[in-house]
C-alpha positions in Angstrom: 0.0 0.0 0.0 1.4 3.4 -1.0 1.7 5.9 1.7 0.3 9.3 0.9 2.7 12.2 1.2 1.5 14.4 4.1 0.2 17.8 3.1 0.7 21.1 4.9 -1.7 21.7 7.7 -3.5 24.5 5.9 -4.1 22.2 2.9 -5.2 19.3 5.1 -7.7 21.7 6.7 -8.9 22.9 3.3 -9.8 19.3 2.4 -12.3 19.2 5.2 -14.1 22.3 3.8 -13.9 21.1 0.2 -17.3 22.3 -1.0 -17.4 25.5 0.9 -16.7 28.9 -0.7 -13.1 29.9 0.0 -12.4 33.0 -2.2 -14.5 35.6 -3.9 -12.6 38.0 -6.1 -12.5 39.7 -9.4 -11.9 36.4 -11.2 -14.9 34.6 -9.7 -16.1 32.6 -6.8 -14.1 29.5 -5.8 -14.4 26.6 -3.3 -11.7 25.1 -1.2 -11.7 22.1 -3.6 -11.1 24.6 -6.4 -8.1 26.0 -4.5 -6.6 22.6 -3.8 -6.9 21.6 -7.5 -5.6 24.9 -8.8 -2.6 25.0 -6.4 -1.8 21.5 -7.3 -1.6 22.6 -11.0 0.6 25.5 -10.0 2.9 23.2 -8.0 3.2 20.8 -10.9 4.0 23.6 -13.4 6.7 24.9 -11.1 8.2 21.5 -10.4 8.3 20.4 -14.1 10.3 17.1 -13.8 11.7 17.9 -10.3 10.6 16.1 -7.2 11.0 19.2 -4.9 11.8 22.9 -5.2 13.8 22.4 -2.0 13.1 25.9 -0.7 14.0 27.7 -3.9 12.4 31.2 -4.0 9.5 31.8 -6.4 8.3 35.4 -6.8 4.8 36.3 -8.1 3.3 39.6 -9.4 -0.4 38.9 -9.3 -3.3 41.2 -8.3 -5.5 40.2 -5.4 -7.4 37.3 -6.8 -8.0 33.5 -6.7 -4.9 33.2 -8.8 -2.8 35.0 -6.2 -3.9 32.4 -3.6 -3.5 29.4 -5.9 0.0 30.6 -6.7 1.0 31.1 -3.0 -0.3 27.6 -2.1 1.2 26.1 -5.3 4.7 27.5 -4.4 4.3 26.0 -0.9 3.1 22.6 -2.1 6.0 22.4 -4.6 8.4 22.9 -1.7 9.3 26.5 -2.6 9.4 29.8 -0.7 6.7 32.3 -1.7 7.9 35.9 -2.5 4.9 38.1 -3.1 5.6 41.2 -5.1 3.6 44.5 -4.8 1.5 45.3 -7.8 1.9 49.0 -6.8 5.7 49.0 -7.0 7.7 50.4 -9.9 10.1 48.2 -11.9 13.2 49.2 -9.9 11.7 48.0 -6.6 10.4 44.8 -8.2 13.9 44.1 -9.6 15.4 44.7 -6.2 13.1 42.0 -4.6 13.8 39.6 -7.4 17.6 40.1 -7.1 17.8 40.0 -3.3 15.5 37.0 -3.0 17.4 35.1 -5.7 14.1 34.0 -7.2 14.5 31.1 -9.6 11.0 31.7 -11.1 8.5 34.5 -11.4 4.8 34.1 -11.9 3.2 37.1 -13.5 -0.3 38.2 -14.4 -0.4 39.0 -18.2 -1.1 42.7 -17.8 1.8 42.9 -15.3 4.4 40.7 -17.0 6.2 43.5 -18.8 7.2 45.0 -15.5 9.2 42.0 -14.4 10.2 40.4 -17.7 13.4 42.4 -18.2 14.6 41.7 -14.7 13.7 38.0 -14.8 15.6 37.7 -18.1 18.7 39.4 -16.7 18.6 37.2 -13.6 18.0 34.0 -15.5 14.8 33.4 -13.7 12.0 31.4 -15.4 9.0 33.6 -16.2 5.5 32.0 -16.2 2.7 34.3 -17.4 -0.8 33.1 -16.4 -4.3 34.6 -16.2 -5.5 31.5 -14.4 -3.9 28.5 -12.7 -2.7 25.7 -14.9 -4.4 22.3 -14.7 -2.6 19.6 -12.7 -1.2 16.9 -14.9 -1.2 14.4 -12.1 1.8 13.3 -10.1 2.8 13.5 -6.5 4.0 16.5 -4.5 6.8 16.6 -2.0 6.2 16.3 1.7 6.8 19.6 3.5 8.1 19.7 7.1 7.1 22.6 9.4 10.7 23.8 9.8 11.0 24.7 6.1 11.1 28.3 4.9 7.7 29.3 3.5 7.4 33.0 2.9 9.5 36.1 2.5 8.1 39.5 3.2 10.2 42.6 2.5 10.3 45.1 5.3 12.1 48.4 5.5 14.7 48.9 8.2 17.2 51.4 9.4 19.9 50.3 7.0 18.2 51.6 3.8 17.1 48.9 1.4 14.3 46.5 2.5 15.3 43.2 4.1 13.7 39.9 3.3 12.1 38.5 6.5 11.9 34.7 6.2 9.1 32.9 7.9 8.8 29.1 8.1 5.7 27.1 7.8 5.8 26.6 11.6 6.1 30.4 12.1 3.0 31.0 9.9 1.0 28.3 11.6 1.8 29.7 15.0 0.8 33.2 14.0 -2.5 32.0 12.5 -3.4 29.7 15.4 -2.7 32.5 17.8 -5.0 34.9 15.9 -7.7 32.4 15.2 -8.0 31.7 18.9 -7.8 35.3 20.1 -10.1 36.8 17.5 -12.5 33.8 17.5 -12.4 33.0 13.8 -14.8 30.3 12.6 -16.0 28.7 9.3 -19.0 31.0 9.5 -16.9 34.1 9.0 -16.6 36.2 5.9 -13.8 38.8 5.8 -13.5 41.6 3.3 -9.9 41.9 2.2 -8.8 45.4 1.1 -5.2 45.4 2.1 -2.3 44.8 -0.2 -1.0 41.2 -0.5 2.7 41.7 0.0 2.5 42.5 3.8 1.8 40.3 6.8 -1.4 42.3 7.6 -3.2 41.3 4.5 -1.6 37.9 3.9 -1.6 36.4 7.4 -4.2 38.4 9.5 -6.8 38.4 6.8 -6.3 35.8 4.1 -4.5 33.0 5.8 -6.6 33.2 9.0 -9.8 33.0 6.9 -8.6 29.9 4.9 -7.2 28.2 8.0 -10.7 28.5 9.6 -12.8 27.4 6.5 -14.2 30.9 6.2 -14.7 33.1 3.1 -12.2 35.7 2.1 -13.5 38.3 -0.4 -10.6 40.1 -2.1 -11.1 43.5 -3.5 -8.6 44.5 -6.3 -7.7 47.6 -4.4 -9.1 49.8 -1.6 -11.9 52.1 -2.7 -14.0 53.7 0.0 -17.3 53.8 -2.0 -16.8 50.2 -3.1 -16.2 49.0 0.4 -19.4 50.8 1.7 -21.4 49.3 -1.1 -20.1 45.8 -0.3 -20.8 46.2 3.4 -24.3 47.3 2.7 -25.0 44.1 0.8 -24.5 42.2 4.1 -22.8 38.9 4.9 -19.4 40.3 5.9 -18.5 39.5 9.5 -14.9 40.8 9.8 -13.0 43.9 8.5 -9.4 44.7 9.1 -7.6 47.9 7.9 -5.1 50.5 8.7 -6.1 53.9 10.3 -5.8 55.7 7.0 -8.5 53.5 5.5 -10.8 54.1 8.4 -10.2 57.9 8.0 -11.2 57.6 4.3 -14.3 55.5 5.1 -15.3 58.2 7.5 -14.9 60.9 4.8 -17.0 58.9 2.4 -19.7 58.4 5.1 -19.7 62.1 5.9 -20.4 63.1 2.3 -23.2 60.6 1.9 -26.9 61.6 2.2 -28.6 61.1 5.6 -30.5 58.1 4.2 -27.3 56.4 3.0 -25.5 57.2 6.2 -28.2 55.3 8.1 -27.7 52.3 5.8 -24.0 52.4 6.0 -24.0 52.6 9.8 -26.5 49.8 9.9 -24.3 47.6 7.7 -21.4 48.1 10.1 -23.5 46.9 13.0 -23.9 43.6 11.2 -20.2 42.8 11.5 -18.9 41.0 14.6 -15.4 42.5 14.6 -13.5 45.4 13.1 -9.7 45.7 13.6 -7.1 48.4 13.1 -3.4 48.0 13.0 0.0 48.6 11.3 0.0 52.2 12.6 -1.1 54.2 15.6 -4.8 54.8 15.6 -5.6 58.5 16.3 -8.2 58.8 19.1 -10.2 61.1 16.9 -10.6 58.3 14.3 -11.4 55.7 16.9 -14.1 58.0 18.5 -15.6 59.1 15.1 -15.7 55.5 13.9 -17.4 54.3 17.1 -20.0 57.1 16.7 -20.9 56.2 13.1 -20.5 52.4 13.2 -21.2 51.3 16.7 -17.8 49.5 16.8 -14.9 50.3 19.1 -12.0 49.3 16.8 -9.8 46.5 18.1 -6.3 47.8 18.1 -3.4 45.4 18.0 0.4 45.5 17.6 2.7 43.5 15.4 5.5 43.5 12.9 6.6 41.6 9.8 9.2 39.7 11.8 6.9 38.6 14.6 3.4 38.6 13.2 1.0 39.9 15.8 2.2 40.2 19.4 -0.3 42.3 21.3 -4.1 42.7 21.0 -7.0 44.2 22.7 -9.7 41.6 23.5 -12.6 40.6 21.3 -14.7 40.4 24.5 -14.0 42.9 27.1 -13.0 46.6 27.4 -10.7 48.1 24.7 -8.7 51.0 26.0 -8.1 53.9 23.6 -4.4 54.3 22.9 -3.5 50.8 24.1 -2.7 47.8 22.0 -3.7 45.3 24.6 -1.9 42.2 26.0 0.2 39.4 24.6 -1.5 37.0 22.2 -1.6 33.3 22.8 1.8 31.7 22.5 3.6 35.1 22.5 6.0 36.3 25.2 6.5 40.1 25.5 8.8 42.1 27.7 10.1 45.7 28.0 13.8 46.4 28.4 15.7 49.6 29.3 18.7 51.0 27.5 21.0 48.5 29.2 19.0 45.5 28.1 17.5 44.8 31.5 13.8 44.4 32.1 12.3 47.9 32.6 10.9 48.7 36.0 7.1 48.6 36.3 5.4 51.7 34.8 8.5 52.9 33.0 9.0 52.9 29.2 11.1 50.3 27.5 11.8 48.7 24.1 9.4 45.9 23.2 11.1 42.5 22.9 9.2 39.4 21.7 9.9 35.7 21.9 7.9 32.6 20.7 7.1 30.4 17.8 5.6 33.3 15.8 9.0 35.0 15.5 10.6 34.8 12.0 13.6 32.7 11.2 16.1 35.2 9.6 16.7 38.1 7.3 17.6 36.5 4.0 21.3 36.6 3.3 21.9 38.9 6.2 23.4 36.9 9.1 24.8 40.0 10.8 21.4 41.8 10.7 19.7 38.7 12.0 22.1 38.5 15.0 21.7 42.1 15.7 17.9 41.8 15.7 18.0 39.5 18.7 18.9 40.0 22.3 19.3 36.8 24.4 16.9 35.0 22.1 14.3 37.9 22.2 13.5 39.8 19.0 14.2 43.6 19.4 11.3 45.5 17.8 12.8 49.0 18.1 9.4 50.2 19.4 9.1 51.8 22.8 6.1 51.1 25.0 4.9 51.4 28.6 2.7 49.0 30.5 -0.3 50.8 32.0 -3.1 49.1 33.9 -2.3 45.8 32.4 -2.2 47.0 28.8 0.6 48.2 26.5 0.7 51.7 25.1 3.1 52.3 22.2 5.2 55.5 22.6 7.1 55.4 19.3 10.1 54.2 17.4 13.6 54.2 18.7 14.8 55.1 15.2 13.9 58.4 13.6 14.6 56.7 10.3 11.5 54.6 10.3 8.3 56.2 9.2 4.9 54.7 9.6 2.6 56.1 6.9 -0.8 54.8 6.0 0.0 51.4 7.6 3.3 51.0 5.8 6.6 51.0 7.4 9.0 53.1 5.4 12.8 53.6 5.6 13.8 57.3 5.4 17.3 56.1 4.4 16.0 54.2 1.4 14.1 57.2 0.1 17.1 59.5 0.7 19.3 57.1 -1.3 16.9 57.3 -4.2 16.5 61.1 -4.0 20.3 61.6 -4.1 20.4 60.0 -7.5 18.5 63.0 -8.9 21.0 65.1 -10.9 19.8 68.4 -9.4 19.7 67.4 -5.7 22.9 68.0 -3.7 21.6 66.8 -0.3 18.4 65.6 1.3 16.8 64.5 4.6 13.6 62.5 4.8 11.5 62.6 8.0 8.1 61.6 9.2 5.8 64.4 10.3 2.7 63.6 12.4 -0.6 63.6 10.4 -4.1 62.9 11.5 -5.0 60.9 8.3 -1.7 59.1 7.5 -0.2 58.7 11.0 3.0 60.2 9.6 3.6 62.0 6.2 6.8 61.3 4.3 8.5 64.7 4.0 11.8 65.6 2.3 14.0 68.6 2.7 16.1 69.1 -0.4 19.2 71.1 -1.1 19.6 71.8 -4.8 22.9 71.7 -6.6 24.5 75.0 -7.3 22.8 76.7 -10.2 20.0 74.2 -10.3 16.3 74.8 -9.8 14.0 72.2 -8.2 10.3 71.9 -9.0 7.9 70.1 -6.7 5.8 68.4 -9.4 8.8 67.2 -11.4 10.5 65.8 -8.3 7.4 63.9 -7.4 7.0 62.6 -10.9 10.6 61.5 -11.0 10.3 59.8 -7.6 7.1 57.9 -8.6 9.2 56.2 -11.3 11.6 54.8 -8.7 9.6 54.5 -5.5 6.3 52.9 -4.4 3.6 55.5 -4.2 3.5 55.4 -0.4 7.2 56.2 -0.2 7.1 59.3 -2.5 7.4 62.4 -0.2 4.0 64.1 0.1 5.7 67.3 1.2 8.9 68.8 -0.2 10.8 71.7 1.2 13.7 73.3 -0.7 16.4 74.7 1.7 19.9 76.2 1.4 21.3 73.7 3.9 20.3 71.0 6.3 20.4 71.5 10.1 23.5 69.6 11.5 25.2 69.1 14.8 28.9 70.0 15.5 30.0 66.7 14.0 28.1 67.3 10.8 25.2 64.8 11.4 21.9 65.9 10.1 19.5 66.7 13.0 16.3 64.9 11.9 14.1 66.4 14.7 15.1 69.9 13.5 14.3 68.9 9.9 10.8 67.7 11.0 10.4 71.1 12.8 11.0 72.9 9.5 7.9 71.2 8.2 5.8 71.9 11.3 6.6 75.6 10.8 5.4 75.7 7.2 
């Protein structure tokens, strides 16, 4: 008798939900059985005659859709490591991810293929262009152990270019099991996905938690406030997760609606069981206004690409404004002072996290990986204080990390790009507080002698080289940058320049 190769837990779970709807997206409505069949086809196409991809990296540039999910699962089932690319990113950023990850293959949606084809050709990566998943030609798939690498998410850090955070199948399973338990996911849930699928928020918290639970995940091609309200008013959605900027835009859309539509929109929100906010600090004004119009006190939580989610307010019980709750199941959290000792009660400290949810490594960066840990604890770089049993985030240790619209952005990376402009002599990028975005990306620029800088042209030039959310929304042209006696740019003073204008 032939022994069946064991599948990944998420695939095994999908088999028990075979006839239930799994994905609703722009390319149709699909069951769990459809997902299993399509991902098998993807896996077979990636394997060709090989028995196992053996943790080779496979990148994919696919819009939010059933094909996106089938590709991710297909990479996993073939034994590969999934590297999702952002459909919003320009070619230089896509090429960086392909080069850094060492992708051996790239799956691209037909309308997006030209954005990665030149880079794939230069790197010798196989390019597969699909509008739908290929049909499986039969054949077995490799057995995948939990300790294998599964996913790479690119995250900005203080060293400029994004680093590839590598998560194993065990890491992902631990993250999902923790959230499913804490947020009470079930097969009766339907979550509306509006977040990009190249970050942990949209991929793990929304999509993977839903599929682990046998629930429905409806994927919108992109966030559109009016489209979200129309979908919510149709009913059936039970969960919604977003960043504060999205809630601010939904509030704006609600406020410009007629009184009759406002009543319908508010009533639709009350049909949901849970609404979550994360990836950036939630302004109290947004929380209060959303509670007024929706009846929901948004559940705030705290996490990072490298650790998944670590802290959360409760599904049942009081949610304290300005706090991100307590440690999630299976997650250890502590605060340490500048000397690396546990901070005294009631005093601020850097958040450190330990547990099975914590990522394995930064791809190809052993030194950065070592520096990210302290006695086995991951150093988040975020400072918090424990108040009344809950954690309150105070900010970043590094001024070179900007959180804007739910994205974590490296000021150093943007500066590196801006310095390539022929008319820019020097620059300094900072985050400036903003009610809608959390922080706005702002750049102070020193023009080269005899050169003239124009705001619109700088932005247009930047959009060709940076993701839209990294392009500075405010530019300031200055004769020189504020510096200390040693010549170091004083970022707080740069930020103050923008607050004065």
